[in-house]
PDB file with one MODEL, atoms N, CA, C and O in Angstrom:
MODEL        1
ATOM      1  N   MET A   1       0.816  -1.183   0.000  1.00  0.00           N
ATOM      2  CA  MET A   1       0.000   0.000   0.000  1.00  0.00           C
ATOM      3  C   MET A   1       0.867   1.256   0.000  1.00  0.00           C
ATOM      4  O   MET A   1       0.610   2.189  -0.761  1.00  0.00           O
ATOM      5  N   ILE A   2       1.875   1.280   0.838  1.00  0.00           N
ATOM      6  CA  ILE A   2       2.758   2.442   0.885  1.00  0.00           C
ATOM      7  C   ILE A   2       3.551   2.558  -0.402  1.00  0.00           C
ATOM      8  O   ILE A   2       3.840   3.661  -0.866  1.00  0.00           O
ATOM      9  N   ARG A   3       3.908   1.398  -0.987  1.00  0.00           N
ATOM     10  CA  ARG A   3       4.660   1.410  -2.246  1.00  0.00           C
ATOM     11  C   ARG A   3       3.877   2.141  -3.334  1.00  0.00           C
ATOM     12  O   ARG A   3       4.462   2.899  -4.108  1.00  0.00           O
ATOM     13  N   ASN A   4       2.565   1.927  -3.402  1.00  0.00           N
ATOM     14  CA  ASN A   4       1.740   2.598  -4.410  1.00  0.00           C
ATOM     15  C   ASN A   4       1.748   4.109  -4.216  1.00  0.00           C
ATOM     16  O   ASN A   4       1.841   4.859  -5.189  1.00  0.00           O
ATOM     17  N   GLY A   5       1.652   4.560  -2.973  1.00  0.00           N
ATOM     18  CA  GLY A   5       1.662   5.993  -2.700  1.00  0.00           C
ATOM     19  C   GLY A   5       3.000   6.632  -3.024  1.00  0.00           C
ATOM     20  O   GLY A   5       3.055   7.731  -3.576  1.00  0.00           O
ATOM     21  N   ILE A   6       4.086   5.935  -2.676  1.00  0.00           N
ATOM     22  CA  ILE A   6       5.415   6.467  -2.955  1.00  0.00           C
ATOM     23  C   ILE A   6       5.649   6.540  -4.456  1.00  0.00           C
ATOM     24  O   ILE A   6       6.191   7.530  -4.949  1.00  0.00           O
ATOM     25  N   LEU A   7       5.246   5.501  -5.193  1.00  0.00           N
ATOM     26  CA  LEU A   7       5.403   5.530  -6.647  1.00  0.00           C
ATOM     27  C   LEU A   7       4.574   6.643  -7.278  1.00  0.00           C
ATOM     28  O   LEU A   7       5.041   7.317  -8.196  1.00  0.00           O
ATOM     29  N   THR A   8       3.375   6.836  -6.805  1.00  0.00           N
ATOM     30  CA  THR A   8       2.511   7.883  -7.351  1.00  0.00           C
ATOM     31  C   THR A   8       3.091   9.271  -7.099  1.00  0.00           C
ATOM     32  O   THR A   8       3.144  10.098  -8.009  1.00  0.00           O
ATOM     33  N   ILE A   9       3.523   9.524  -5.879  1.00  0.00           N
ATOM     34  CA  ILE A   9       4.102  10.827  -5.548  1.00  0.00           C
ATOM     35  C   ILE A   9       5.390  11.052  -6.327  1.00  0.00           C
ATOM     36  O   ILE A   9       5.636  12.156  -6.813  1.00  0.00           O
ATOM     37  N   THR A  10       6.218  10.008  -6.452  1.00  0.00           N
ATOM     38  CA  THR A  10       7.463  10.129  -7.212  1.00  0.00           C
ATOM     39  C   THR A  10       7.185  10.440  -8.679  1.00  0.00           C
ATOM     40  O   THR A  10       7.914  11.216  -9.297  1.00  0.00           O
ATOM     41  N   THR A  11       6.148   9.849  -9.234  1.00  0.00           N
ATOM     42  CA  THR A  11       5.797  10.112 -10.626  1.00  0.00           C
ATOM     43  C   THR A  11       5.359  11.559 -10.823  1.00  0.00           C
ATOM     44  O   THR A  11       5.738  12.194 -11.808  1.00  0.00           O
ATOM     45  N   PHE A  12       4.568  12.080  -9.896  1.00  0.00           N
ATOM     46  CA  PHE A  12       4.135  13.476 -10.003  1.00  0.00           C
ATOM     47  C   PHE A  12       5.314  14.431  -9.825  1.00  0.00           C
ATOM     48  O   PHE A  12       5.386  15.452 -10.510  1.00  0.00           O
ATOM     49  N   ILE A  13       6.225  14.120  -8.927  1.00  0.00           N
ATOM     50  CA  ILE A  13       7.402  14.975  -8.734  1.00  0.00           C
ATOM     51  C   ILE A  13       8.309  14.920  -9.953  1.00  0.00           C
ATOM     52  O   ILE A  13       8.935  15.919 -10.308  1.00  0.00           O
ATOM     53  N   SER A  14       8.383  13.757 -10.597  1.00  0.00           N
ATOM     54  CA  SER A  14       9.265  13.628 -11.756  1.00  0.00           C
ATOM     55  C   SER A  14       8.806  14.488 -12.935  1.00  0.00           C
ATOM     56  O   SER A  14       9.615  14.841 -13.793  1.00  0.00           O
ATOM     57  N   VAL A  15       7.516  14.824 -12.983  1.00  0.00           N
ATOM     58  CA  VAL A  15       7.027  15.717 -14.039  1.00  0.00           C
ATOM     59  C   VAL A  15       7.716  17.074 -13.940  1.00  0.00           C
ATOM     60  O   VAL A  15       8.003  17.711 -14.954  1.00  0.00           O
ATOM     61  N   ILE A  16       7.974  17.505 -12.724  1.00  0.00           N
ATOM     62  CA  ILE A  16       8.569  18.819 -12.503  1.00  0.00           C
ATOM     63  C   ILE A  16      10.091  18.773 -12.570  1.00  0.00           C
ATOM     64  O   ILE A  16      10.711  19.672 -13.138  1.00  0.00           O
ATOM     65  N   LEU A  17      10.698  17.742 -11.998  1.00  0.00           N
ATOM     66  CA  LEU A  17      12.144  17.747 -11.805  1.00  0.00           C
ATOM     67  C   LEU A  17      12.961  16.992 -12.849  1.00  0.00           C
ATOM     68  O   LEU A  17      14.107  17.357 -13.115  1.00  0.00           O
ATOM     69  N   PHE A  18      12.397  15.957 -13.438  1.00  0.00           N
ATOM     70  CA  PHE A  18      13.185  15.075 -14.290  1.00  0.00           C
ATOM     71  C   PHE A  18      12.755  15.190 -15.744  1.00  0.00           C
ATOM     72  O   PHE A  18      11.683  15.724 -16.028  1.00  0.00           O
ATOM     73  N   PRO A  19      13.584  14.692 -16.681  1.00  0.00           N
ATOM     74  CA  PRO A  19      13.189  14.713 -18.100  1.00  0.00           C
ATOM     75  C   PRO A  19      11.994  13.792 -18.359  1.00  0.00           C
ATOM     76  O   PRO A  19      11.702  12.891 -17.572  1.00  0.00           O
ATOM     77  N   TRP A  20      11.317  14.039 -19.474  1.00  0.00           N
ATOM     78  CA  TRP A  20      10.080  13.303 -19.754  1.00  0.00           C
ATOM     79  C   TRP A  20      10.269  11.801 -19.934  1.00  0.00           C
ATOM     80  O   TRP A  20       9.343  11.061 -19.600  1.00  0.00           O
ATOM     81  N   PRO A  21      11.410  11.281 -20.442  1.00  0.00           N
ATOM     82  CA  PRO A  21      11.501   9.820 -20.537  1.00  0.00           C
ATOM     83  C   PRO A  21      11.451   9.121 -19.172  1.00  0.00           C
ATOM     84  O   PRO A  21      10.886   8.034 -19.053  1.00  0.00           O
ATOM     85  N   LEU A  22      12.036   9.739 -18.154  1.00  0.00           N
ATOM     86  CA  LEU A  22      11.970   9.154 -16.816  1.00  0.00           C
ATOM     87  C   LEU A  22      10.547   9.210 -16.269  1.00  0.00           C
ATOM     88  O   LEU A  22      10.102   8.283 -15.593  1.00  0.00           O
ATOM     89  N   THR A  23       9.848  10.277 -16.555  1.00  0.00           N
ATOM     90  CA  THR A  23       8.453  10.388 -16.125  1.00  0.00           C
ATOM     91  C   THR A  23       7.585   9.335 -16.795  1.00  0.00           C
ATOM     92  O   THR A  23       6.711   8.747 -16.159  1.00  0.00           O
ATOM     93  N   VAL A  24       7.825   9.101 -18.066  1.00  0.00           N
ATOM     94  CA  VAL A  24       7.064   8.073 -18.785  1.00  0.00           C
ATOM     95  C   VAL A  24       7.358   6.695 -18.200  1.00  0.00           C
ATOM     96  O   VAL A  24       6.439   5.899 -18.009  1.00  0.00           O
ATOM     97  N   LEU A  25       8.611   6.408 -17.916  1.00  0.00           N
ATOM     98  CA  LEU A  25       8.982   5.126 -17.324  1.00  0.00           C
ATOM     99  C   LEU A  25       8.340   4.939 -15.953  1.00  0.00           C
ATOM    100  O   LEU A  25       7.809   3.869 -15.656  1.00  0.00           O
ATOM    101  N   LEU A  26       8.384   5.962 -15.126  1.00  0.00           N
ATOM    102  CA  LEU A  26       7.747   5.867 -13.810  1.00  0.00           C
ATOM    103  C   LEU A  26       6.229   5.712 -13.924  1.00  0.00           C
ATOM    104  O   LEU A  26       5.620   4.981 -13.143  1.00  0.00           O
ATOM    105  N   ALA A  27       5.624   6.390 -14.882  1.00  0.00           N
ATOM    106  CA  ALA A  27       4.173   6.255 -15.067  1.00  0.00           C
ATOM    107  C   ALA A  27       3.810   4.846 -15.522  1.00  0.00           C
ATOM    108  O   ALA A  27       2.793   4.299 -15.096  1.00  0.00           O
ATOM    109  N   LEU A  28       4.634   4.257 -16.383  1.00  0.00           N
ATOM    110  CA  LEU A  28       4.371   2.877 -16.818  1.00  0.00           C
ATOM    111  C   LEU A  28       4.524   1.893 -15.665  1.00  0.00           C
ATOM    112  O   LEU A  28       3.714   0.978 -15.519  1.00  0.00           O
ATOM    113  N   ILE A  29       5.544   2.074 -14.858  1.00  0.00           N
ATOM    114  CA  ILE A  29       5.751   1.191 -13.704  1.00  0.00           C
ATOM    115  C   ILE A  29       4.606   1.354 -12.711  1.00  0.00           C
ATOM    116  O   ILE A  29       4.096   0.363 -12.188  1.00  0.00           O
ATOM    117  N   THR A  30       4.201   2.581 -12.450  1.00  0.00           N
ATOM    118  CA  THR A  30       3.126   2.833 -11.500  1.00  0.00           C
ATOM    119  C   THR A  30       1.786   2.315 -12.020  1.00  0.00           C
ATOM    120  O   THR A  30       0.926   1.929 -11.228  1.00  0.00           O
ATOM    121  N   SER A  31       1.600   2.301 -13.333  1.00  0.00           N
ATOM    122  CA  SER A  31       0.328   1.832 -13.888  1.00  0.00           C
ATOM    123  C   SER A  31       0.096   0.347 -13.638  1.00  0.00           C
ATOM    124  O   SER A  31      -1.039  -0.123 -13.727  1.00  0.00           O
ATOM    125  N   LEU A  32       1.151  -0.395 -13.327  1.00  0.00           N
ATOM    126  CA  LEU A  32       0.969  -1.797 -12.977  1.00  0.00           C
ATOM    127  C   LEU A  32       0.227  -1.954 -11.657  1.00  0.00           C
ATOM    128  O   LEU A  32      -0.464  -2.952 -11.447  1.00  0.00           O
ATOM    129  N   TYR A  33       0.366  -0.971 -10.765  1.00  0.00           N
ATOM    130  CA  TYR A  33      -0.282  -1.030  -9.458  1.00  0.00           C
ATOM    131  C   TYR A  33      -1.523  -0.144  -9.380  1.00  0.00           C
ATOM    132  O   TYR A  33      -2.530  -0.525  -8.783  1.00  0.00           O
ATOM    133  N   GLU A  34      -1.445   1.032  -9.983  1.00  0.00           N
ATOM    134  CA  GLU A  34      -2.550   1.985  -9.999  1.00  0.00           C
ATOM    135  C   GLU A  34      -2.805   2.419 -11.443  1.00  0.00           C
ATOM    136  O   GLU A  34      -2.081   3.275 -11.953  1.00  0.00           O
ATOM    137  N   PRO A  35      -3.811   1.854 -12.115  1.00  0.00           N
ATOM    138  CA  PRO A  35      -3.983   2.096 -13.547  1.00  0.00           C
ATOM    139  C   PRO A  35      -4.358   3.532 -13.940  1.00  0.00           C
ATOM    140  O   PRO A  35      -4.162   3.900 -15.098  1.00  0.00           O
ATOM    141  N   LEU A  36      -4.876   4.338 -13.048  1.00  0.00           N
ATOM    142  CA  LEU A  36      -5.298   5.684 -13.419  1.00  0.00           C
ATOM    143  C   LEU A  36      -4.225   6.749 -13.214  1.00  0.00           C
ATOM    144  O   LEU A  36      -4.450   7.918 -13.527  1.00  0.00           O
ATOM    145  N   VAL A  37      -3.068   6.362 -12.696  1.00  0.00           N
ATOM    146  CA  VAL A  37      -1.994   7.330 -12.463  1.00  0.00           C
ATOM    147  C   VAL A  37      -1.484   7.950 -13.765  1.00  0.00           C
ATOM    148  O   VAL A  37      -1.263   9.161 -13.783  1.00  0.00           O
ATOM    149  N   PRO A  38      -1.281   7.199 -14.866  1.00  0.00           N
ATOM    150  CA  PRO A  38      -0.822   7.862 -16.099  1.00  0.00           C
ATOM    151  C   PRO A  38      -1.786   8.940 -16.602  1.00  0.00           C
ATOM    152  O   PRO A  38      -1.346   9.971 -17.110  1.00  0.00           O
ATOM    153  N   LEU A  39      -3.068   8.716 -16.469  1.00  0.00           N
ATOM    154  CA  LEU A  39      -4.047   9.735 -16.864  1.00  0.00           C
ATOM    155  C   LEU A  39      -3.916  10.973 -15.991  1.00  0.00           C
ATOM    156  O   LEU A  39      -3.938  12.095 -16.497  1.00  0.00           O
ATOM    157  N   ALA A  40      -3.780  10.777 -14.682  1.00  0.00           N
ATOM    158  CA  ALA A  40      -3.635  11.906 -13.763  1.00  0.00           C
ATOM    159  C   ALA A  40      -2.335  12.669 -14.018  1.00  0.00           C
ATOM    160  O   ALA A  40      -2.315  13.898 -13.964  1.00  0.00           O
ATOM    161  N   VAL A  41      -1.258  11.945 -14.293  1.00  0.00           N
ATOM    162  CA  VAL A  41       0.021  12.593 -14.578  1.00  0.00           C
ATOM    163  C   VAL A  41      -0.057  13.355 -15.903  1.00  0.00           C
ATOM    164  O   VAL A  41       0.507  14.443 -16.020  1.00  0.00           O
ATOM    165  N   GLY A  42      -0.740  12.801 -16.890  1.00  0.00           N
ATOM    166  CA  GLY A  42      -0.923  13.501 -18.156  1.00  0.00           C
ATOM    167  C   GLY A  42      -1.711  14.791 -17.991  1.00  0.00           C
ATOM    168  O   GLY A  42      -1.354  15.817 -18.571  1.00  0.00           O
ATOM    169  N   LEU A  43      -2.782  14.747 -17.203  1.00  0.00           N
ATOM    170  CA  LEU A  43      -3.547  15.961 -16.921  1.00  0.00           C
ATOM    171  C   LEU A  43      -2.694  16.991 -16.185  1.00  0.00           C
ATOM    172  O   LEU A  43      -2.752  18.184 -16.481  1.00  0.00           O
ATOM    173  N   PHE A  44      -1.903  16.517 -15.222  1.00  0.00           N
ATOM    174  CA  PHE A  44      -1.029  17.404 -14.464  1.00  0.00           C
ATOM    175  C   PHE A  44       0.016  18.060 -15.371  1.00  0.00           C
ATOM    176  O   PHE A  44       0.253  19.264 -15.282  1.00  0.00           O
ATOM    177  N   ALA A  45       0.631  17.268 -16.233  1.00  0.00           N
ATOM    178  CA  ALA A  45       1.666  17.798 -17.129  1.00  0.00           C
ATOM    179  C   ALA A  45       1.072  18.798 -18.121  1.00  0.00           C
ATOM    180  O   ALA A  45       1.665  19.846 -18.375  1.00  0.00           O
ATOM    181  N   ASP A  46      -0.090  18.481 -18.680  1.00  0.00           N
ATOM    182  CA  ASP A  46      -0.713  19.414 -19.620  1.00  0.00           C
ATOM    183  C   ASP A  46      -1.146  20.709 -18.933  1.00  0.00           C
ATOM    184  O   ASP A  46      -1.051  21.786 -19.522  1.00  0.00           O
ATOM    185  N   THR A  47      -1.613  20.608 -17.705  1.00  0.00           N
ATOM    186  CA  THR A  47      -2.010  21.799 -16.970  1.00  0.00           C
ATOM    187  C   THR A  47      -0.795  22.627 -16.578  1.00  0.00           C
ATOM    188  O   THR A  47      -0.823  23.856 -16.651  1.00  0.00           O
ATOM    189  N   LEU A  48       0.264  21.956 -16.164  1.00  0.00           N
ATOM    190  CA  LEU A  48       1.463  22.650 -15.708  1.00  0.00           C
ATOM    191  C   LEU A  48       2.191  23.353 -16.845  1.00  0.00           C
ATOM    192  O   LEU A  48       2.676  24.472 -16.678  1.00  0.00           O
ATOM    193  N   PHE A  49       2.265  22.705 -17.988  1.00  0.00           N
ATOM    194  CA  PHE A  49       3.038  23.246 -19.105  1.00  0.00           C
ATOM    195  C   PHE A  49       2.153  23.734 -20.250  1.00  0.00           C
ATOM    196  O   PHE A  49       2.543  23.648 -21.415  1.00  0.00           O
ATOM    197  N   TYR A  50       0.979  24.239 -19.929  1.00  0.00           N
ATOM    198  CA  TYR A  50       0.043  24.694 -20.952  1.00  0.00           C
ATOM    199  C   TYR A  50       0.559  25.945 -21.647  1.00  0.00           C
ATOM    200  O   TYR A  50       0.929  26.922 -20.997  1.00  0.00           O
ATOM    201  N   VAL A  51       0.579  25.904 -22.971  1.00  0.00           N
ATOM    202  CA  VAL A  51       0.926  27.060 -23.795  1.00  0.00           C
ATOM    203  C   VAL A  51      -0.132  27.131 -24.892  1.00  0.00           C
ATOM    204  O   VAL A  51      -0.302  26.162 -25.632  1.00  0.00           O
ATOM    205  N   PRO A  52      -0.846  28.246 -25.018  1.00  0.00           N
ATOM    206  CA  PRO A  52      -1.925  28.317 -26.004  1.00  0.00           C
ATOM    207  C   PRO A  52      -1.469  28.090 -27.442  1.00  0.00           C
ATOM    208  O   PRO A  52      -2.250  27.591 -28.252  1.00  0.00           O
ATOM    209  N   GLN A  53      -0.245  28.435 -27.780  1.00  0.00           N
ATOM    210  CA  GLN A  53       0.228  28.301 -29.146  1.00  0.00           C
ATOM    211  C   GLN A  53       0.727  26.892 -29.469  1.00  0.00           C
ATOM    212  O   GLN A  53       1.064  26.612 -30.620  1.00  0.00           O
ATOM    213  N   ALA A  54       0.779  26.013 -28.493  1.00  0.00           N
ATOM    214  CA  ALA A  54       1.368  24.688 -28.702  1.00  0.00           C
ATOM    215  C   ALA A  54       0.496  23.788 -29.573  1.00  0.00           C
ATOM    216  O   ALA A  54       1.024  22.969 -30.326  1.00  0.00           O
ATOM    217  N   GLY A  55      -0.775  23.917 -29.490  1.00  0.00           N
ATOM    218  CA  GLY A  55      -1.646  23.072 -30.297  1.00  0.00           C
ATOM    219  C   GLY A  55      -3.023  22.959 -29.691  1.00  0.00           C
ATOM    220  O   GLY A  55      -3.317  23.519 -28.635  1.00  0.00           O
ATOM    221  N   ARG A  56      -3.848  22.222 -30.384  1.00  0.00           N
ATOM    222  CA  ARG A  56      -5.237  22.119 -29.983  1.00  0.00           C
ATOM    223  C   ARG A  56      -5.488  20.958 -29.016  1.00  0.00           C
ATOM    224  O   ARG A  56      -6.367  21.050 -28.160  1.00  0.00           O
ATOM    225  N   PHE A  57      -4.720  19.862 -29.147  1.00  0.00           N
ATOM    226  CA  PHE A  57      -4.982  18.662 -28.366  1.00  0.00           C
ATOM    227  C   PHE A  57      -4.001  18.527 -27.208  1.00  0.00           C
ATOM    228  O   PHE A  57      -2.809  18.788 -27.370  1.00  0.00           O
ATOM    229  N   PRO A  58      -4.492  18.124 -26.050  1.00  0.00           N
ATOM    230  CA  PRO A  58      -3.601  17.879 -24.913  1.00  0.00           C
ATOM    231  C   PRO A  58      -2.923  16.503 -25.061  1.00  0.00           C
ATOM    232  O   PRO A  58      -3.490  15.481 -24.675  1.00  0.00           O
ATOM    233  N   ILE A  59      -1.739  16.493 -25.607  1.00  0.00           N
ATOM    234  CA  ILE A  59      -1.054  15.249 -25.960  1.00  0.00           C
ATOM    235  C   ILE A  59      -0.781  14.381 -24.734  1.00  0.00           C
ATOM    236  O   ILE A  59      -1.016  13.173 -24.772  1.00  0.00           O
ATOM    237  N   CYS A  60      -0.292  14.974 -23.657  1.00  0.00           N
ATOM    238  CA  CYS A  60       0.044  14.182 -22.463  1.00  0.00           C
ATOM    239  C   CYS A  60      -1.201  13.513 -21.874  1.00  0.00           C
ATOM    240  O   CYS A  60      -1.139  12.373 -21.414  1.00  0.00           O
ATOM    241  N   THR A  61      -2.312  14.217 -21.892  1.00  0.00           N
ATOM    242  CA  THR A  61      -3.554  13.634 -21.376  1.00  0.00           C
ATOM    243  C   THR A  61      -4.022  12.482 -22.256  1.00  0.00           C
ATOM    244  O   THR A  61      -4.460  11.450 -21.747  1.00  0.00           O
ATOM    245  N   LEU A  62      -3.933  12.648 -23.557  1.00  0.00           N
ATOM    246  CA  LEU A  62      -4.342  11.573 -24.464  1.00  0.00           C
ATOM    247  C   LEU A  62      -3.447  10.342 -24.309  1.00  0.00           C
ATOM    248  O   LEU A  62      -3.938   9.214 -24.283  1.00  0.00           O
ATOM    249  N   LEU A  63      -2.143  10.559 -24.206  1.00  0.00           N
ATOM    250  CA  LEU A  63      -1.228   9.431 -24.007  1.00  0.00           C
ATOM    251  C   LEU A  63      -1.443   8.775 -22.648  1.00  0.00           C
ATOM    252  O   LEU A  63      -1.356   7.552 -22.528  1.00  0.00           O
ATOM    253  N   GLY A  64      -1.723   9.576 -21.626  1.00  0.00           N
ATOM    254  CA  GLY A  64      -2.032   9.026 -20.305  1.00  0.00           C
ATOM    255  C   GLY A  64      -3.303   8.204 -20.324  1.00  0.00           C
ATOM    256  O   GLY A  64      -3.376   7.158 -19.679  1.00  0.00           O
ATOM    257  N   PHE A  65      -4.308   8.666 -21.058  1.00  0.00           N
ATOM    258  CA  PHE A  65      -5.555   7.914 -21.173  1.00  0.00           C
ATOM    259  C   PHE A  65      -5.323   6.571 -21.868  1.00  0.00           C
ATOM    260  O   PHE A  65      -5.823   5.540 -21.418  1.00  0.00           O
ATOM    261  N   LEU A  66      -4.566   6.587 -22.960  1.00  0.00           N
ATOM    262  CA  LEU A  66      -4.277   5.326 -23.661  1.00  0.00           C
ATOM    263  C   LEU A  66      -3.486   4.362 -22.786  1.00  0.00           C
ATOM    264  O   LEU A  66      -3.744   3.158 -22.801  1.00  0.00           O
ATOM    265  N   THR A  67      -2.537   4.875 -22.033  1.00  0.00           N
ATOM    266  CA  THR A  67      -1.757   4.031 -21.134  1.00  0.00           C
ATOM    267  C   THR A  67      -2.641   3.465 -20.034  1.00  0.00           C
ATOM    268  O   THR A  67      -2.490   2.302 -19.660  1.00  0.00           O
ATOM    269  N   SER A  68      -3.552   4.262 -19.513  1.00  0.00           N
ATOM    270  CA  SER A  68      -4.464   3.776 -18.477  1.00  0.00           C
ATOM    271  C   SER A  68      -5.383   2.680 -19.007  1.00  0.00           C
ATOM    272  O   SER A  68      -5.635   1.689 -18.321  1.00  0.00           O
ATOM    273  N   VAL A  69      -5.878   2.860 -20.221  1.00  0.00           N
ATOM    274  CA  VAL A  69      -6.740   1.838 -20.826  1.00  0.00           C
ATOM    275  C   VAL A  69      -5.963   0.535 -21.017  1.00  0.00           C
ATOM    276  O   VAL A  69      -6.475  -0.547 -20.727  1.00  0.00           O
ATOM    277  N   MET A  70      -4.726   0.641 -21.504  1.00  0.00           N
ATOM    278  CA  MET A  70      -3.906  -0.570 -21.673  1.00  0.00           C
ATOM    279  C   MET A  70      -3.610  -1.222 -20.338  1.00  0.00           C
ATOM    280  O   MET A  70      -3.615  -2.450 -20.246  1.00  0.00           O
ATOM    281  N   ALA A  71      -3.352  -0.434 -19.291  1.00  0.00           N
ATOM    282  CA  ALA A  71      -3.059  -0.991 -17.975  1.00  0.00           C
ATOM    283  C   ALA A  71      -4.271  -1.730 -17.418  1.00  0.00           C
ATOM    284  O   ALA A  71      -4.127  -2.803 -16.832  1.00  0.00           O
ATOM    285  N   VAL A  72      -5.460  -1.166 -17.594  1.00  0.00           N
ATOM    286  CA  VAL A  72      -6.676  -1.844 -17.125  1.00  0.00           C
ATOM    287  C   VAL A  72      -6.876  -3.151 -17.887  1.00  0.00           C
ATOM    288  O   VAL A  72      -7.223  -4.169 -17.289  1.00  0.00           O
ATOM    289  N   PHE A  73      -6.661  -3.128 -19.190  1.00  0.00           N
ATOM    290  CA  PHE A  73      -6.813  -4.340 -19.994  1.00  0.00           C
ATOM    291  C   PHE A  73      -5.815  -5.410 -19.577  1.00  0.00           C
ATOM    292  O   PHE A  73      -6.185  -6.577 -19.450  1.00  0.00           O
ATOM    293  N   VAL A  74      -4.573  -5.041 -19.365  1.00  0.00           N
ATOM    294  CA  VAL A  74      -3.545  -6.013 -18.965  1.00  0.00           C
ATOM    295  C   VAL A  74      -3.855  -6.581 -17.589  1.00  0.00           C
ATOM    296  O   VAL A  74      -3.733  -7.787 -17.376  1.00  0.00           O
ATOM    297  N   ARG A  75      -4.252  -5.734 -16.661  1.00  0.00           N
ATOM    298  CA  ARG A  75      -4.592  -6.227 -15.317  1.00  0.00           C
ATOM    299  C   ARG A  75      -5.780  -7.184 -15.364  1.00  0.00           C
ATOM    300  O   ARG A  75      -5.798  -8.183 -14.645  1.00  0.00           O
ATOM    301  N   ARG A  76      -6.760  -6.890 -16.193  1.00  0.00           N
ATOM    302  CA  ARG A  76      -7.924  -7.758 -16.309  1.00  0.00           C
ATOM    303  C   ARG A  76      -7.537  -9.112 -16.896  1.00  0.00           C
ATOM    304  O   ARG A  76      -8.028 -10.149 -16.450  1.00  0.00           O
ATOM    305  N   GLN A  77      -6.650  -9.101 -17.904  1.00  0.00           N
ATOM    306  CA  GLN A  77      -6.197 -10.354 -18.509  1.00  0.00           C
ATOM    307  C   GLN A  77      -5.353 -11.176 -17.537  1.00  0.00           C
ATOM    308  O   GLN A  77      -5.453 -12.402 -17.516  1.00  0.00           O
ATOM    309  N   LEU A  78      -4.538 -10.522 -16.747  1.00  0.00           N
ATOM    310  CA  LEU A  78      -3.713 -11.242 -15.780  1.00  0.00           C
ATOM    311  C   LEU A  78      -4.553 -11.866 -14.683  1.00  0.00           C
ATOM    312  O   LEU A  78      -4.255 -12.971 -14.227  1.00  0.00           O
ATOM    313  N   ARG A  79      -5.583 -11.186 -14.259  1.00  0.00           N
ATOM    314  CA  ARG A  79      -6.470 -11.749 -13.225  1.00  0.00           C
ATOM    315  C   ARG A  79      -7.314 -12.898 -13.771  1.00  0.00           C
ATOM    316  O   ARG A  79      -7.680 -13.799 -13.015  1.00  0.00           O
ATOM    317  N   ALA A  80      -7.627 -12.886 -15.056  1.00  0.00           N
ATOM    318  CA  ALA A  80      -8.467 -13.923 -15.644  1.00  0.00           C
ATOM    319  C   ALA A  80      -7.674 -15.166 -16.029  1.00  0.00           C
ATOM    320  O   ALA A  80      -8.267 -16.214 -16.286  1.00  0.00           O
ATOM    321  N   SER A  81      -6.353 -15.073 -16.074  1.00  0.00           N
ATOM    322  CA  SER A  81      -5.555 -16.227 -16.497  1.00  0.00           C
ATOM    323  C   SER A  81      -5.527 -17.275 -15.390  1.00  0.00           C
ATOM    324  O   SER A  81      -5.430 -16.933 -14.212  1.00  0.00           O
ATOM    325  N   PRO A  82      -5.612 -18.557 -15.766  1.00  0.00           N
ATOM    326  CA  PRO A  82      -5.618 -19.613 -14.759  1.00  0.00           C
ATOM    327  C   PRO A  82      -4.215 -19.790 -14.151  1.00  0.00           C
ATOM    328  O   PRO A  82      -3.197 -19.616 -14.821  1.00  0.00           O
ATOM    329  N   VAL A  83      -4.205 -20.132 -12.891  1.00  0.00           N
ATOM    330  CA  VAL A  83      -2.951 -20.356 -12.169  1.00  0.00           C
ATOM    331  C   VAL A  83      -2.565 -21.811 -12.352  1.00  0.00           C
ATOM    332  O   VAL A  83      -3.387 -22.706 -12.153  1.00  0.00           O
ATOM    333  N   ARG A  84      -1.325 -22.049 -12.729  1.00  0.00           N
ATOM    334  CA  ARG A  84      -0.884 -23.430 -12.940  1.00  0.00           C
ATOM    335  C   ARG A  84      -0.002 -23.890 -11.809  1.00  0.00           C
ATOM    336  O   ARG A  84       0.465 -25.029 -11.814  1.00  0.00           O
TER     337      ARG A  84
ENDMDL
END
């Protein structure tokens, strides 16, 4: 339980302090335990670094949503697989 909170907080801090590849890696790792964290991090990144001239679509939010959907699908498949 504490591991999930530490990973989530570290992922949010990495948006501010670290380069984006490390943030993406942490979001992918955290999505194994908490599937909605990539979506939340994408919303946070788009809100934090919003520039009106950058474009029409919030790219980080869309990528976070896709990652969250994949994480939910993978978790569902892993739970449905029979134990040998």
